[in-house]
N, C-alpha and C positions, 0 to 999 in steps of 0.2 A: 410229400416225397421229393427228394432232390436227386439229380444225377450225380455221378462221381465228379471230382474236381474238374472244372473247365468243360464238362460235358454239356450236351444239349438237353434241356428239360423237355420231356415229351408232353407233360400236362399243359393245359392252356394257361398262359401267363396271367390272364386277368383273374383266374381263380386262385392260382398258386401264390403270386407275389405278395398280396396283402397279408397272407398267413405268417410271413416271416420277415417282411421288410419293415423297417422303421421309418424310412424316408423314401418316397417315390417321386421321381422327376420325370415327366413325360411330355411328349408332343404327339402329333399324328403319326410320326415315323418310328418313335423309339420309346422305351420305358426303361429307366435306370432305377434299380432298387438298391438302397444303401442301408447299412446298419448304423444305429446311432453311435457306434464305436468308430465311425469314420472309415469303414471298409466297404468294399463293393460286394453285393450279394448276387445280383443277376443283371443281365442286359437282354432286352428283347427288341427284335426287328419286327415291328407290327405289320409291315407289308407282307411278310412271309410267315408270321406267327412263329418265328424262330427265336428260341430263348436259350441263353447260355447261363449255366450256374457257375458263378465266379467266386463263390463264398469260401472255397477251400484255399484260395490264394493268400488270403490274409494280408493283402496289400493295402497300406494306408492311402487314403484319398489324397493326402497332401503332407508336406513336411516343411519345416522352417529351419534356417541356420541362425542360431542365437549363441553368442559367446563362443564361437568356434565349434559348436556342437550341432549335429543334425538331429532334430527332435520331431518325432512323427505325430500325426494327428491322432487324438484318442477319443474325441467326442464331437458330435455335430448335432445341429437342430435346424429344421426348416420351418420358417413361419412365413406363410405366403410366398413372396418372391425373394426372401432373404434367408440365406444359409449361413449360419455361424459355425465356425470350426475352432476347437481348442486343441492344445498340444501338451505333450508330456513334459513335466519338469520345468515349465515356464508359464508366465502369465499372458503370453501372446494370444490374442483372439482375432481371427480374420472374419470379416463379413463379406459375403459374395452376393451380388445382385444376380438373380437367375432370370434370364431373358429367353422366353419360349417363343419360337416361331413355328410355322408349319413344317419347316425344313431342318431346323437344328435347335439346339439349346446352348445358349451362351452362359458361361460362368465368368463373371467380371468381378475383380477384387474392388470392393467399394470402400472399405476402410480397414484400419489396423488399430487395435487397442492393445495396451500393455507394451511389453518390450518389443522394439522394432527389429524385425529380422534383417540380416544383410542380404539374404537370398532365400528362395523358397521354391518348392515344387507346387505350382498353382493347382494342378490337377494330375492325378495318376490313376489309370485304369488298367487292370490286368487284361491281356489279350487272350481270347479263347484258343484252345488247343487246335492244332492242325491248320491254322491259317498262315498265309504268307505275311511276313512282317516287312513293311516298307519303312526302314529306319528314318529316312529323311522326310517322307510324306507323313510319318507318324500315324501309320494306318495298319490295321490287320484286315486281310481280305481273302476271299476265295471266289469261286465262280458265282456264288449266290449273293453274298453279303459283303459290304465294306463298312468297317468301323474306323472312324478317323477323328482324332483330336486335332482340330485345325486352329492355328493362331487367328484370333479375331481382331488383332491390331499388331503393331510392330514390337510390342514389349516381350511376349513370350518366346522362348527358344524351345521349339517343339521337336522332339525326336524320340523314336522308339528304342527300347533296349531289348536285347535278346536274353539268352540264358535259360535256366530251368523254368523261370516264370517270366515270359516276355511281358513288357508293360508299355503303354502309351503314356508319354510324359509331356507336360507343359511346365517349363522352368523359367523363372525370371529372377531379377536381382535389383538392388536399390541404387547401385552406382558402379561404374560411370554409366551415363545414359539416363533414360527416363526412369523415374521412381517406380516403386512397386504398385502404387495405387493406379487403378484403371486397367491393369493387365487383364486381358480377356482371351478365353479360348472357347471354341465351339465344339460340341459333340455332335457328330454327324453319323447316323446309322441308316443305311439304305441298301436296296438291291444294287449289286455291283454294276450292272449295265446302266444304272442311273447316276452313278457317282460322278463321272466327269462333268455332266451338265450341272449337277448340284454344286460341285466344287467351283465351277466357273461362276455360278450365281453367288456363292459365298464370297469369292474374291472381290467381286464388285461391291457387295454389301459391306465388307470389312475394309474397303479402301486399300487393298493389297495391290502390288505391282502386277499388271496383266500385260499380255502380249498376244494380240488376237488379229486374225484376218478380218476382212470387211464383213464376212458372214457370221462373225462371232466365234469361229473355231479357234481355240488356242493353237499357237504355232506348233506345239508338240504333236498336234493331231493333223498337221498338214504334210504334204509330200516334200516340203522344203527340207525336212529333217532326214530324208532318205538319201540325199546326195552326198557323195564323198567329197573331200576337199583337199587341196594343196595347202601347205603352210610354208610359204616362201617369202624371201625378201623380193618385193616388187618395186621396180624403179622406173623412172621415165625411160631409161636406156634399155631395159630388158623386158618391157611389157609385151613386145611381139613374141619373144621367146616363151614367156609365160603362156600366152595363147596357144603356141605350138605344142607345149607340153600338156596343156589341158586336152588337146585333141589326141595326143599320143596315148594318154592314160584313160581317156573317156571320162574325165572328171570335169564338172561344170561349176565348181565353187573354188574360190581362192581366198585364203586368209593371209593378209599382208603382215609379215613379221613386224614387231614393234620398231625395230631399227630401220625399216624400209624407208621411212620418210622423215623421221625426226632424230635429233641428236640427244635428247634427254627427256625423261618423264618429268612432269611438273608444268613447265611452260610449253613443252612440246614445240620447240623451235625447229623449223624445217632445215633439213640437211641440204646445203648448197650443192654438194657433190651428187647426191641422189635425186634431189628435186630442185634443180636450178631455177625453175619457174614457180617455186613455192606452192601455195595452195592451188593456184591455177593449174600447175602441172599435175597435182594429185587428182584434181577434178577430171582432167583430161584422161589420166590413166584409168580411173574408175569407169568413165564413160566409154572408153575403148573396150574394156572388158565386157561391159554391158552390151555393147554392139554385137559381141560374139556370143551372147547368151550365157555369160559367166557371172555368177553372183560374187560379190566382193566383200570380204570381212576385214575388220580392223582388230588386230591383236594389240592390246594396250594395258596400261597400268593406271589405275586411278587412286589407289590407296598409298602410293609411295612417290618419292621424288629422287631423281638421280643426284649423286653428290657433285656432279659437274653442272647442275642446273642453277640458274640465278637465284632460286629459293635457298640455295646452300652457300654459294660462293659469289662475292667475297665476304658476305655477312650471312651467317646461317639464320634462317627463320626460326622463330620461337614456337611454331605451331606443329612441332613433331612430337610423336609419342615418346615420353621419357620412361625407360624401363629400369634405370638406375640413377641414383644421385649420390654425390660425395661433397665433402667440404674440405677446402685447403687447410692444412695444418699451419702454414705460414705464408708470408708473401713470397712470390716467385718472380724472377726476372724473365725477360723475353727470350733468353737463350738457354735457360735452365733445362737440363735433360733428365733430371730426376725430380718428380713432383710428389711430395709427401701429403697425405690427407689424414684427417681424424676419423675416416670412415673405414669400414671393413669391405675390402674389394674382392673377397674370395669368390664371389659369384660373377664377377666381371670376366669377359672374354680374355684369355691369356693367363688367367690364374690356374696354377696346376691343380687346384682343388675345386674348380668350378664343377658344378653338378652336370651341366650340359656338356657332353663330350663331342657332339657333332655341331658343326657350324656351317650353315649354308654358304657355299662359295669359298670356304676356307676361313679359319679363325682370324687371319690378319685383317680382313675387311670389317671385323667387329671390334678391333682393338683401337678404340678412339674415345676421347672424352672432350666434351664441349665446355669451355670455360669462358664466360662472357661472350665475346664475338670471335673467339678463336677455337679452331678444331685442332686438337693435339692427338697425333698418333703415337702409340707406345709399343715397345717390343715385348714387354712382359710385366708381371706384377710381383712384388716382393716386399720386404725380405722374407725368407723362409719362416713360416710360423706366424708372421705378423700380417702380411698381405694388406699393406696400407700405402704402398708407394708405386707410382707408375715409373717404370724404368725404360731407358733407351728412347726418350721422347723425341719425336720429330715435330717441331713447332710450326705453326702456321700452315697446316695441311689444307689441301683442296682450295688453295688460293686465298685462304683467310690470312689475317695479319698476326704474326707473332707479337705478343704484348706482355707487359708485366701485369700481375694480378695480386690483389690484396689478400692478406690472411682472412680466413673465414668465407672467402668467395665460394659460392655453391656452383658446382659443375654437374653435368649430367651425361648420361649415355642415351643417345637416341636409338630406338629400335631400328635394326639394320636389315635390309633385304640383301642377301649376298648374291642373288642372281644378277640384278642390274647394278648392284652396289649403290644402294640408295637408302634414304631414311623413310620411316613409316609415318604417315600423317596421323596426327591426333584428330580423330573424327569428331571430337567435341568442339573443335575450332572451325572458323570459317574458311580455313585453307582448303578443306574438302570441297566447298562450294566453288572456290576459284578454279580448282583443277578440273572439277566436273564441268563447269561452264566452258572452259577452254576446249576440252576434248569433245564435248557435244557440239560446239560451234563448228569444229572441223568435220565431225561425223555428218552433221546435217548438210553442210555446204557441199560435201563431196558425194552425198547420196549413197552411203554404204548400205549393205544388205545384212551383214553379219557382224557380230562382235564376240571377242573372247576376252573376258576380264581376267588377267593373270594376277598372281601375287596374293591371292586370298589367304594363303597359309601364313602370311607374315603380319597380319593385322594385330592390333592391341589384344593380347591374350586375356585381358581382364574381362572382356565380354565378347568372346571370339565370334560366335555365329552371328550375333547382332551386327558386329562391324563388317563381317564378310558380306552380309546381306545389304548393309547400308551403302557401302561404296558403290556397289553395282546398281542399286536402286537410284542413287543420286544421279548417276550418269544416264541410266535408262529412262528416267522420267524427263530428261532433257532431250532425248532422241525423238525426232519427229516421226520417223517412218514406223509403220506397223503393217504386218508383222515383220520382225527381224529374227534371224537365227541367233538367239542369245545363248552364249555358253560362258563358262567361267571355271576357275580352278576348283571351287567347291560349290556344289549345289546344296543349298540349305532349304529348310522347310518354307521359309518366307519366299524364296526365289522359285519354288516349284511352279507357281502359276505363270511365270514369265519364261523359264528355261525352255529351250527347244530340244536339247539333247545333252547328254553328259557322258562321263566315264573316260576322259582322256588321261593317259599316263605319259610320262616323259619317254623319249626315245630310248632304245636299248643302250646305246653308248652314253647318252647323257645321264641315265639312271646310274650306271656303274661308275663313270668318272666323277659324277656329282657326289656319290657316296664316298669315293676315295678322297676327293678334295676336302669334303666336310669332316673327314676323320673317322668314317664308319665304313670301311671297305667290306664287300660281301665275303662271308666265310667260304662260300662256294660260288664259283663263277657260273651263273645260269646260262643256258643256251638261249638262242633267239626264240626258239619255239616255247621255251619256258616263259620268256617275257611275253609272248603273244597270249599264252594262257592266263597270265596275270591280267592282261587287258580283257580277256573273255570273262574272267570272274568278276571284274569290276563292272563290265557291261551288264552281266546278269544281275548284279546287285542293284543297279539303278532300275532295271526292269521290275524289281520288287516294289519300287516306288512309282510304278506306272509311268515311267519316264523312258523315252527312247534313248538307246545307247549308241556308242560307236566303238570302233577298234582303232585307237590312235593315242597319242601321235606316234607314227611309225616312221622310222628313218630309212633312207637309202644311203649307204656309205661304202667307201672302197676299203680295200685291204689296209690294215694298219698294224700297229705293234702287237695288239692283243686279239685281232680278229682277221679272218680271211675276207671280210667284206660280206655284204648281204648276198646270199646265194639264191638261186632260182627256186629251189625247193622251199626255202624259208618264206619267200614272197608268196609262193603258191599256198603254203600252209595258212598264211594270213588270209588270203583270198577265199580259201575253202571255208574258213570260219565266218568270214563276211557273208558269203553266199548261204552258208548253212543256217545262220541265225538271222539273215536278212537285215544286216546292219551296215552302215557306211564305214569306210576307213578314212583316215587322214594321214597324209604323207608330209612329215616335217623334215625338210632337207634343204640343200642349196644346190645351185647350178655347179658350184665348184666340186662338191661331193659327187654329184651325178656324173659330171664330166670325167672325174678321176676313176670312175668305176666302169670297167668294160661291159658289165652285165646290165647297165641301166636301160638301154633300149629294149632288151628282152623282158626285163622286169616290168616295164610299162606296158609292153604288149600283153603280158599275162594279166596285169591289173585291168586293162581295158576289156579283155575277153570276159572276165568274171563280172566286172561292174556292169557290162552291157546285159548279161544274162540276169543279174540280180534286179536291176532297175526295171527290166521287162517282165519280171515275175514269171519266167518261163520254165523254171526248174521245179519238178514235182516235190511235194512235201517229204516223201520217203527218201529221196536222194539228199535233200537238205538236212534231214535228220542224220543221215549217215555221215555227212561231212562235218557234223558237230563233234564227232568222236575225238576225245582228248588223246593226243600223242600219235594219232594215225595220220599217215601221209597219203594223199591222193593226188593223182595227176590227171589233168584234163587231156584227153586224147581225142583229137578232132579228125576222125576217120570217116569218110563218106559224107561229110557235111553235118554230122551229128556229134555233139560233144558227149563223150563217155567219161565217167569218173572212175578211175582205176586205182584200187589200193596198191601202193608200191612200198618197197623197202630199200633203204640205202645200201650201196656196196661200199665197204670200207676203203677199197683201193680198186682202181681200174688200170690194168696193165702195170701194176706195181707202183702207181703214182696216185697222189691225192689231187693232182692238178686237173685231172678229168673227173667229173662227178657223174654218178649214174644212180638211178633208182629203177628197180625192176618189179614187175607185177604180172598178173594174168588177166586177160580180158576174153572171157568165153572161149578158152582153149588156145588163144593166141598170146604168146609171151610178148610183153611190152617193156621197153626200157626208154627212159628219158636221159639224155646225156648232154653235157656241155663242158667246155674247157674254160675254167674260170680265170686262168692266168693270161693267156693270149689266144693262140690258135695253132692248129696242126692237123695231123691225120691220125685216125684210129683204125687199126686193122684187127678186128675181133676174130677169134678162132671159131668161125662158123661158116657154113656154106652160104655163099652170096645168093644162091637161088632161093633160099628160104626167107629172105629178108626184104622188107619194104621200109624205106627210109623217108621220113617227111619232116617238114618244119613244124613248129608249134601250131601254126594255122592249118596244118593238114596238107600243105602243098608238097608234091613229091620232090625229092632231092636225087639228082643223078649221081650214081656211085660207080666208080671204077672198080675193077677187080685185079687181084694179084694172086696168082696160084690158086684161083677159085675162091679166095677170101675177099670180102668187101673192103675197100679202102674209103673210109668215111671221113669227110671233112668235119672237124670239130672246132668250135670257137665259142664266142660269148653269146651264142644263141642256143635255144633248146632244140635239140634234134630228137625225134621220136623213132625208135626202132620197133617194127612189128614183125614178129617171127611166127607165122602160122604153122601149127603142128609141132612147135617147139615148146618144151616146158620152160617155166620161169627159172627153174633150177639150172637147166642147161644153158639158158641165155646168161644167167649170172656167171656161170663158169667160163663161158666164152669171153665175157668182158673182163673177168679177172685175169685171164691168160692173154688178153689182147696186147698188141704192140702199140705204144703211143709215140708218135713222132712230133714233138713240139717244135715250132719254129724258133730259132735263136732270137734273142733280144738284140735289137739294133741300138747302139749307144754312140752318140756323137759328142765329143768334148771340145769346148772352146776355152782357150786361155783368156785371162783378163786383157792381155795385150793384143788379142786378135780383133780388136775393134776396127770398124770401118771409118769411124770419125769420133772426135771428142768435141763437146760443146759446153761452154760455161765453166763452172767451177768443178770440173772433173779432171782427174789426172791419174797417171800411173804412180804408184808409190815410189818407184825409183827416181822419179823426177822431183819429188817434194820431200825427200828425206825420210820416207816411211819404209822401214825394213821389217819383213815378215819371214823369218827363217823357215817357218813351217808351211809356207805357201808352196803348193805342189807345182805351180806353173812358173815360179821364179819371180813373179811380180804380182801386184794387186791393183785393183781399181778402187779409188778413194775420192771422196768429195773434199775439197779444200775450204768450202764455205760453211754456212749454217743453213741446212735444209729446213723447209717448213712445209709439212704435208698439207696444211690448210691453204697455203698460198704457193703452189708449185712454181719453181723456177725452171727455165729452159737449160737445165744442167743434166747432160746425159752422155752416155757412150752408145754408139749405134753399132749393131752387129748384124751380119748377114751370113746365113748358113744354107747349104744346099740340102734339101730334103729328098731322100732317095725314093720314097714311096708314099702314096696317100694313106692317111690314117689319123688316129688320135695320138699326138705326141705330147709327152710331159716334159716340162722344163724344171730342172733343179739347179741350185747354185751352192757353191761351197763358200761360206762367209764366216767372218768373225766380227764380234762387236766388243771392242775394248772396254766399253762401259758395263757389259754383262746384262744390259737391259733388253727389253723386247724391241729392238730396233729393226730397220728394214731398208730396202731399196724399193724402187718402183719399176714395173715392167710394162711398157706401152708400145703398141704397134704404131707406125708412123701416121696411119690414117685415123687414129682414135683421138678424141679430145682428152687432154691430160687432167685427170682428177686425183691420181695417186691414192684412190680409195677402192674398196671392194676388190674386184678382180685384177686391179693394177698393183696390188701389194705383193712384194717379193721378200720373204723373210718373216719377221714379226713373231719369232718364237722366244719366249722369255726365259726358258730353262736352258741356258747355254753356257754358263760358267766362264764366259769370256773366251771360250775355246772355238777352234775351227769346227764347223759342222755343216752337213748338207741340209738344205732347207727348200721347201716349196713355199706354201702360204700358210702362215700360222694365225692364231687368234688372239695373241697378246701375252700377258705376263705368265699365264699358266700353261701356255702351249709348249709342247715338247717337240723338238726337232725329230723327224723332218716335216711334221704336219702334213698338209695336203699337197699333192702335186698340182702344178699349174698346167692346165691342159689347153692345147690348141688343135683344132681340126685343120690339117694341112694337106695341100696337094704337092706333087713332086715339083721340085724347082726351088728357087731362092725364097727364103723366109727371112724378113728383116724385122728387127725389134730393137727397142731402146731401153737401156738400164738407167733409170733416173736416181738422183739423190732424193731421199724421202725423209730420213731422220738422222740425227746426229748431234753431237755436242757443240759443233761449230768450228772445228779445225781438223786438219788432216791427222793430227796426233790422236784424236779420240773418235773420229767418225768411223762408221762401219767400213770394212774391207771386203772386196769380192775377189776371189782367186780363180775359180773355174765355173763354167756353165756346162750343163749336160742336157742334151735332148735325147729322149728314149721313146721308142714306139710301144713300150709296155708301161703304162702309168703306175703299175704296182711295183715296178723295179726301181728302188732307190739306189743311186750310184754309191759306190764305196771308194775310199781313198786308194785301196789296192787296185780296183779296176781303172781308176784314173791314172795311176802310175804306169800300169800296163799299157794303156792306150798312148800315153805321152812318150813312153820309151819306144813304142812301135812306130812313132812318127806318122800319126794319122794323116791320110792323104789331104793335100791342100785343097782338093776339090770341094771339101765340106765347108771351108771357111773362105770368105772373100774379104781380104784386107786391102783397103785403098792404098 
């Protein structure tokens, strides 16, 4: 008697299985019963005498790809330790060597007879009903039993599939990479509490990549994975600030962004501006962070090379992955801009009929062809209907030499990573070894503790998971320290034994803007909380793989064109999920973004409060379960020294404005509201009796409140203020806030003309003195460089300005500029006591989407940046503030170099000046006290 499909057979397996099994493979832990028709009948966990009837699934044990068709196994025979399998409609026969041990059974492909497959499912088993499926671990498990098909060497790609009939699968292929023969997979069936120890034993037996503490504990089982981390650019100059922000957020791990210390992937050449002392400077930075108890990670790429790297320019290396090839129809000259081929180019980037409609980083980064030693960029592919000609060609791109090429020359397209704008390494070449050696040498010398391998999504698609695993393993095996916090873009089955945690997603803004640039904008603009829930779902999915997760990468960003900036309730929503699920967060941002956002200090205060509670494991399980609720907002209310978590709801408007945000709820009969002014600061006068109200900071400290006609006059600003109204209903408090009066402080704006300089040095001049006329300049004249600036070798060419600051605070600087070239050009901004690098925080401008027109700008990020980009923030005290505007970029003459018309300082970083405001101030004859002209 059998149970229904996928059910548990209640009779003893030793009595039942021989009655209907044609092939039985077993060891002390498991018994696998198979039909001679190559399907699975039953599986037994001997330790618990638990048996599953799998006969109704009808799942073939294996299949092969022959002649473009997938053919399923139809018969099998076991003779001793040899299992032979045959397939429908072909003469292919596979022979497996069955290797039984006390802990697992290995199926190893020993030989192939007949027609050779191009790929195959080495082994497939149906998963029993009701179990959790770990797709990357390739396991089915519940509290009692775990069933896992584990790779027993590097060849199989193991992953579980869901659907009506979930299956565990081990897949392999013949090329590229290792051949089919020898591919091996182990079947493990054991009580779930024993699985981790057995998996560790298997990883060593099979020579898989491991990552363990001195006591043998895999890193994923240590407390290292519980800590949240920053993802920042860390330099010799800002390391002290990094330490400060670790303290502010209660975070003790830092991942150094890829561009922190190097200029390109490949050779990983040190940045002179960020690390003037090279590797010694990097060692010192890591050591300093270690002194403060902070773990340090390296965010890096090992599978790709930047186009500005010596591996590409001036002569491109031949060891990149070629995803397209073409042949020249005829000889071409070195200056020819239309290049005809005898090849079909319709699948190349830039073709209107290309199947792939999204291109990482934008399609332009992919529109290149490599012919001999030359890289050619092209604008499009034509002609219509023929698609065999590169049009609008730019010759000798990326520093290569434009050259003539003979008819019949074969050109190619290298796989492109649009994120860093680089080429993908062909991992069947020794270029991977060279790059892995280089990155490991730096990693080991500097004593890093963590690593994030980015760019896995861009490897050679012909054997995707194999290459995703390989590039990380090549570097990891060269890293000396263990354990380290190993993370990466994609966690594969092979990397499971080494990974520490997983489930990062890109930041909210990067996800949306990345999709827009790639040509796939979202149909519906998701909220930040929607984005957090995406991260939660991903985290839960890796938990199904018995892998710790995280909620990241999460950004901190200011108000922009499409967002009000990260709000306090959004940050708290993230932290509630972190605390609820007991998972770390990661914050990917920059000091520029945080400086530009008035709410940053309070966001970090909220992060620290939640992180401290989570790390200490002080919150009861019932509360943590409550905080997991999707879509529900909770506020931590620290009243009387005890944190309470209050369910709250947002008010659409406070006092008729969206500038003040409020959330209201009830705490044991006391109405609670959390409020803040996200634009700047001011006063809030709610329509409520002041005697009923207690006002505190987020930390629970009382705030003194004045009264006016019996109503409270509450200071509101970029910090979270908590209102506690005992005996007042939440509905009444909501009404009082909706009817409240909001008195926001006016924004201070100080304008400086280009001609208001204190002094000029070097090749800097007013346009009127060098024949440059700009009729649309609002100030009547412009600042321009008359020489050829070089941002890599700064010259002492600048204009110095001094302005009187009326009050202490965070002041944003904006500039009205024009670039005659239309390119992403810039000036530099440097305080007199700073070393001049003209990099990082010293860039003014650099927005590429400018159309040669006048525009207001802060600090942009290059060719795709849209003005005004980010504000440039200074924390200033009352009194004189002096700064210098340097020449940084330009074509080499006053006629084509960038122009600067006006400068504006404002005490509201979210307020971008307009031409209308500037005209108004200039007409009003701004008081001379604000500007000091020598």
